[in-house]
C-alpha positions as CSV (number, residue, x, y, z in Angstrom):
1,M,-72.1,0.9,15.3
2,A,-76.0,1.2,15.4
3,V,-78.8,1.0,12.9
4,R,-82.1,3.0,12.7
5,V,-85.1,1.3,11.1
6,T,-88.0,3.5,9.8
7,G,-91.4,1.8,9.0
8,R,-94.2,3.3,6.8
9,L,-97.7,2.0,6.0
10,A,-100.7,3.8,4.6
11,G,-103.0,5.0,7.3
12,Y,-100.4,4.4,10.0
13,T,-98.0,6.7,11.7
14,T,-94.4,6.5,10.3
15,T,-92.2,5.3,13.1
16,S,-88.4,5.0,13.6
17,K,-86.6,2.7,16.1
18,A,-82.8,2.6,16.7
19,S,-80.9,-0.5,17.7
20,A,-78.5,-0.6,20.6
21,A,-74.9,0.3,19.7
22,T,-72.3,-2.4,19.3
23,V,-69.0,-2.3,21.1
24,A,-66.4,0.0,19.5
25,V,-64.9,-1.2,16.1
26,R,-61.1,-0.9,16.1
27,L,-58.8,-0.7,13.0
28,G,-55.6,-2.9,13.0
29,T,-52.2,-1.5,13.5
30,L,-49.7,-2.0,10.7
31,R,-46.3,-3.4,11.4
32,T,-43.9,-0.9,9.9
33,A,-40.2,-0.2,9.4
34,A,-38.1,3.0,8.9
35,P,-37.5,3.3,5.1
36,T,-34.0,3.6,3.8
37,I,-32.5,4.9,0.5
38,A,-30.3,2.7,-1.7
39,G,-28.0,3.9,-4.4
40,T,-25.4,6.6,-5.0
41,T,-26.5,10.1,-3.9
42,A,-25.1,12.1,-6.8
43,V,-26.5,14.2,-9.6
44,G,-27.4,11.9,-12.5
45,S,-27.7,8.8,-10.3
46,R,-30.9,6.9,-9.6
47,I,-31.8,6.1,-6.0
48,T,-34.4,3.7,-4.7
49,A,-36.7,3.7,-1.6
50,R,-36.6,0.6,0.5
51,P,-39.7,0.5,2.7
52,G,-38.4,-2.3,4.9
53,T,-40.6,-5.0,6.4
54,W,-44.3,-4.1,6.9
55,T,-47.4,-6.1,7.5
56,A,-47.9,-8.5,4.5
57,G,-50.1,-7.0,1.8
58,T,-49.3,-3.4,2.6
59,A,-49.5,-1.1,-0.5
60,F,-47.0,1.7,-0.7
61,S,-46.9,5.2,-2.2
62,Y,-43.9,7.6,-2.2
63,Q,-42.9,11.2,-2.1
64,W,-39.3,12.4,-2.5
65,Y,-37.9,15.5,-0.7
66,A,-34.9,17.7,-1.2
67,D,-33.8,19.6,2.0
68,G,-37.3,18.8,3.4
69,R,-39.3,20.2,0.4
70,A,-41.4,17.9,-1.7
71,I,-40.0,17.4,-5.2
72,S,-42.7,17.9,-7.8
73,R,-43.9,14.7,-9.5
74,A,-41.3,12.6,-7.6
75,T,-43.7,9.9,-6.4
76,A,-42.2,6.6,-7.7
77,S,-40.2,4.2,-5.7
78,T,-37.1,5.4,-7.5
79,Y,-35.8,8.9,-8.2
80,A,-33.1,10.1,-10.7
81,I,-31.4,13.0,-8.9
82,A,-31.7,16.1,-11.1
83,S,-29.2,18.9,-11.4
84,T,-31.6,21.1,-9.4
85,Q,-30.9,19.0,-6.4
86,L,-27.2,19.7,-6.5
87,G,-25.9,20.1,-2.9
88,K,-29.2,19.1,-1.3
89,R,-30.1,16.3,1.1
90,I,-32.6,13.8,-0.2
91,S,-35.2,11.9,1.8
92,V,-38.3,9.9,1.0
93,R,-41.7,9.6,2.7
94,V,-43.4,6.1,2.4
95,I,-47.1,5.8,3.0
96,G,-48.4,2.3,3.8
97,R,-52.1,1.3,3.3
98,K,-54.0,-1.9,4.0
99,S,-57.7,-2.5,4.3
100,G,-58.8,-2.7,8.0
101,Y,-55.6,-1.0,9.1
102,L,-54.6,2.5,10.0
103,T,-52.7,4.3,7.2
104,V,-49.1,4.9,8.3
105,V,-46.5,7.5,7.1
106,R,-42.8,6.9,7.7
107,T,-39.9,9.1,6.5
108,S,-36.3,8.0,5.8
109,A,-33.2,9.7,7.2
110,A,-31.8,12.3,4.8
111,T,-28.8,11.5,2.7
112,A,-25.6,13.5,2.6
113,R,-25.6,16.3,0.1
114,A,-25.7,15.4,-3.5
115,P,-22.4,16.3,-5.3
116,K,-21.8,17.0,-8.9
117,V,-19.9,14.0,-10.4
118,A,-18.5,12.9,-13.8
119,T,-17.4,9.7,-15.4
120,P,-13.6,9.6,-15.4
121,S,-11.6,9.0,-18.6
122,I,-8.1,7.7,-19.3
123,S,-5.6,9.5,-21.4
124,G,-2.5,8.0,-22.9
125,T,-1.7,4.9,-24.9
126,A,-2.5,1.5,-23.5
127,A,0.9,-0.1,-24.5
128,V,3.9,-1.4,-22.6
129,G,6.2,1.4,-21.7
130,S,3.5,4.1,-21.8
131,R,1.9,6.0,-18.9
132,L,-1.8,6.3,-18.5
133,T,-3.5,9.2,-16.7
134,A,-6.9,9.3,-14.9
135,R,-9.0,12.4,-15.8
136,P,-11.7,12.7,-13.2
137,G,-13.8,15.3,-15.1
138,T,-15.8,18.1,-13.4
139,W,-17.0,17.4,-9.9
140,T,-18.2,19.7,-7.1
141,T,-15.5,22.3,-6.3
142,G,-13.3,21.1,-3.5
143,T,-13.7,17.4,-4.1
144,V,-10.7,15.3,-3.1
145,F,-10.0,12.3,-5.3
146,S,-8.5,8.8,-4.8
147,Y,-7.8,6.2,-7.4
148,Q,-7.7,2.5,-8.1
149,W,-6.5,1.0,-11.4
150,Y,-7.8,-2.3,-12.7
151,A,-6.7,-4.8,-15.3
152,N,-9.5,-6.9,-16.8
153,G,-11.6,-5.9,-13.8
154,T,-9.1,-7.0,-11.2
155,A,-7.5,-4.4,-8.9
156,I,-3.8,-3.8,-9.6
157,S,-1.9,-4.0,-6.4
158,R,-0.6,-0.6,-5.2
159,A,-1.9,1.1,-8.3
160,T,-3.5,4.0,-6.4
161,A,-2.0,7.1,-8.0
162,S,-3.6,9.3,-10.7
163,T,-1.2,7.7,-13.3
164,L,-0.3,4.1,-14.2
165,A,2.9,2.9,-15.9
166,V,1.9,0.1,-18.2
167,T,4.3,-2.9,-17.7
168,S,4.6,-6.1,-19.6
169,S,2.5,-7.8,-16.9
170,R,-0.5,-6.0,-18.4
171,I,-0.2,-7.5,-21.9
172,G,-3.6,-8.7,-23.0
173,A,-5.5,-6.7,-20.4
174,A,-8.0,-3.8,-20.8
175,I,-7.4,-1.1,-18.2
176,T,-9.9,0.9,-16.2
177,V,-9.7,3.3,-13.3
178,K,-12.1,3.9,-10.4
179,V,-12.1,7.5,-9.1
180,T,-13.6,8.1,-5.7
181,G,-14.6,11.7,-4.8
182,R,-14.9,12.9,-1.2
183,K,-16.0,16.2,0.2
184,S,-17.1,17.0,3.8
185,G,-20.9,17.1,4.1
186,Y,-21.4,15.4,0.7
187,A,-22.0,11.8,-0.3
188,S,-18.8,10.0,-1.3
189,V,-19.1,8.7,-4.9
190,A,-17.1,6.2,-6.9
191,K,-17.2,6.3,-10.7
192,T,-15.3,3.9,-13.1
193,S,-14.0,4.8,-16.5
194,K,-14.6,3.1,-19.8
195,A,-12.0,0.4,-20.4
196,T,-9.1,1.0,-22.8
197,L,-8.3,-1.3,-25.7
198,R,-6.3,-4.3,-24.7
199,V,-2.5,-3.9,-24.2
200,P,-0.7,-5.6,-27.1
201,K,2.7,-7.3,-27.0
202,A,5.0,-5.2,-29.1
203,V,8.8,-5.2,-29.5
204,T,11.3,-3.0,-31.2
205,P,11.9,-4.0,-34.8
206,T,15.3,-4.6,-36.3
207,V,16.7,-4.1,-39.8
208,S,18.7,-6.7,-41.7
209,G,20.6,-6.5,-45.0
210,S,23.7,-4.9,-46.5
211,R,24.1,-1.2,-46.0
212,Y,25.0,-0.4,-49.6
213,V,23.3,1.4,-52.5
214,T,21.4,-1.1,-54.7
215,R,21.1,-3.6,-51.8
216,V,17.8,-4.4,-50.0
217,L,17.1,-3.9,-46.3
218,T,14.4,-5.9,-44.6
219,A,12.3,-4.9,-41.6
220,K,12.0,-7.6,-38.9
221,P,9.1,-6.8,-36.6
222,G,9.9,-9.4,-33.9
223,A,7.3,-11.2,-31.7
224,W,4.1,-9.3,-31.3
225,T,0.6,-10.4,-30.2
226,A,-0.5,-13.3,-32.4
227,G,-2.6,-12.1,-35.3
228,T,-1.1,-8.6,-35.5
229,A,-1.0,-7.0,-38.9
230,F,1.9,-4.7,-39.8
231,T,2.5,-1.6,-41.8
232,Y,5.9,0.1,-42.4
233,Q,7.5,3.4,-43.0
234,W,11.2,3.8,-43.7
235,Y,13.3,6.8,-42.7
236,A,16.6,8.3,-43.8
237,N,18.3,10.4,-41.1
238,G,14.9,10.5,-39.3
239,R,12.9,11.8,-42.3
240,A,10.3,9.7,-44.0
241,I,11.3,8.3,-47.4
242,S,8.5,8.9,-49.8
243,R,6.5,5.7,-50.7
244,A,8.8,3.5,-48.7
245,T,6.0,1.6,-47.0
246,K,6.8,-2.0,-47.6
247,A,8.7,-4.5,-45.4
248,T,11.7,-4.1,-47.6
249,L,13.6,-1.1,-48.9
250,K,15.9,-1.1,-52.0
251,L,18.6,1.5,-51.2
252,G,19.2,4.2,-53.8
253,T,21.7,7.0,-54.2
254,A,19.3,9.3,-52.3
255,Q,20.1,7.2,-49.2
256,A,23.9,7.2,-49.6
257,G,25.6,8.8,-46.6
258,K,22.5,8.5,-44.4
259,K,21.4,6.2,-41.6
260,I,18.2,4.2,-42.2
261,S,15.5,3.2,-39.7
262,V,12.0,1.7,-40.0
263,R,8.8,2.3,-38.1
264,V,6.6,-0.7,-37.7
265,T,2.9,-0.2,-36.8
266,G,1.0,-3.2,-35.4
267,R,-2.8,-3.4,-35.5
268,K,-5.2,-6.0,-34.1
269,S,-8.9,-5.7,-33.5
270,G,-9.6,-5.0,-29.8
271,Y,-6.0,-4.0,-29.1
272,T,-4.2,-0.6,-29.0
273,T,-2.5,0.3,-32.2
274,V,1.2,0.6,-31.5
275,S,4.2,1.9,-33.4
276,R,7.8,0.9,-32.7
277,T,10.9,2.3,-34.5
278,S,14.1,0.4,-35.0
279,A,17.6,1.6,-34.2
280,A,19.2,3.4,-37.1
281,T,21.7,1.5,-39.3
282,G,25.2,2.7,-40.0
283,V,25.8,5.1,-42.8
284,I,24.7,3.8,-46.2
285,G,27.7,3.5,-48.6
286,Y,28.3,2.5,-52.2
287,P,29.4,-1.0,-53.1
288,S,32.7,-1.4,-54.9
289,R,31.1,-3.4,-57.7
290,T,27.6,-3.3,-59.2
291,T,25.5,-4.1,-62.3
292,P,25.2,-1.7,-65.3
293,A,22.5,1.0,-65.2
294,S,21.6,0.2,-68.8
295,L,23.0,-1.6,-71.9
296,W,25.8,0.9,-72.4
297,N,26.1,2.7,-69.1
298,C,27.3,2.2,-65.6
299,P,25.9,4.3,-62.8
300,S,27.6,7.6,-62.1
301,W,29.0,6.5,-58.8
302,A,30.6,3.3,-60.3
303,P,31.7,4.6,-63.8
304,I,34.4,2.0,-64.5
305,K,33.2,-0.4,-67.2
306,G,34.2,-4.0,-67.0
307,N,34.1,-6.3,-70.1
308,A,33.7,-9.8,-68.9
309,S,34.7,-11.5,-72.1
310,S,38.1,-9.8,-72.2
311,M,38.4,-9.2,-68.5
312,I,39.4,-5.6,-69.3
313,Y,38.1,-2.5,-67.6
314,H,37.7,0.9,-69.3
315,M,38.1,4.2,-67.5
316,P,35.9,7.3,-68.5
317,G,37.8,9.2,-71.2
318,Q,39.6,6.2,-72.6
319,R,39.3,5.5,-76.3
320,F,36.9,2.6,-76.2
321,Y,35.0,3.6,-73.1
322,N,31.8,4.7,-75.0
323,A,31.9,1.7,-77.3
324,T,32.1,-0.8,-74.4
325,Q,29.0,-2.6,-73.2
326,P,29.8,-3.3,-69.6
327,E,28.9,-6.6,-67.7
328,D,30.3,-5.1,-64.5
329,C,30.7,-1.6,-63.1
330,F,33.3,-0.6,-60.5
331,R,33.7,2.3,-58.2
332,T,37.5,2.2,-58.1
333,E,40.3,0.7,-60.1
334,T,41.3,-1.2,-57.0
335,A,37.9,-2.9,-57.0
336,A,38.2,-3.8,-60.7
337,R,41.7,-5.3,-60.3
338,A,40.5,-7.2,-57.2
339,A,37.8,-8.8,-59.4
340,G,40.5,-10.0,-61.9
341,Y,40.2,-7.3,-64.5
342,R,43.1,-5.4,-66.1
343,K,43.1,-1.9,-67.4
344,A,42.6,-1.1,-71.1
345,K,45.8,0.3,-72.6
346,V,44.1,3.1,-74.5
């Protein structure tokens, strides 16, 4: 460095004098590091430039590259990999600046190629006895997948197939699956599915009650997850009975000769809704004795009228049949006699 001084005064010659030069001024050398890239190299993911350890106070600027070509406007410390970078290798250039020091440019190593990935999903019912299936979605063609299933975030031992049989040990757990995709020359990527609803405790219901027309059957759900709310649908020979949606079913003539079952559906917030169907009953029959259908009439399937005051029963076609108000109705004469009645003479 040197300085020249020029002096001016009216009537005098203008004169310049230069000083002697100083010794050479040297800029400092920054301590630098090779930058690295953190994050998953995949379309849709965000990666981050890590400059490493430089001289304290260094200011950084960035430029991202795809296959060695600068990506327009990609000058932040992070970069969300766009679909236009599919199959390309990503690198980042870091520029370090500090007053009194030489500016330094360092470039990271390139990543593996960026694959196309998708968030996997789970198909199937998260309930004991069901099988869940991992659906990877659409990835770069030729990707090979591996799987790991989780219950409440904890890896399930040896659950590394694309399907999972839900056992009773999973009751109360929400299930997820992590899918890892690999292809030569591309970055390996792991993506985790959204969690299922929790697996409920559910059992097969049973049916109690007498299997006769006019009697009542009752659905017994059994022991489910505490707080489960139930709904019901009754069936005759496998066909839904119209409006039979209560916990009990009064058997009518339409059910005679058929087998009855009930489907119980359990619902609880945060848990999978599950339906279980009981075993079918035996064939529904008619009772040997029943109550009158009305003041003067017995049901058609139990037409014998029993008069309790006289303990006499009247058969259809007998003289006083239509004039008799029955207290009991019988299906057969044998049933009437077994109840202590005797037959009218006329």
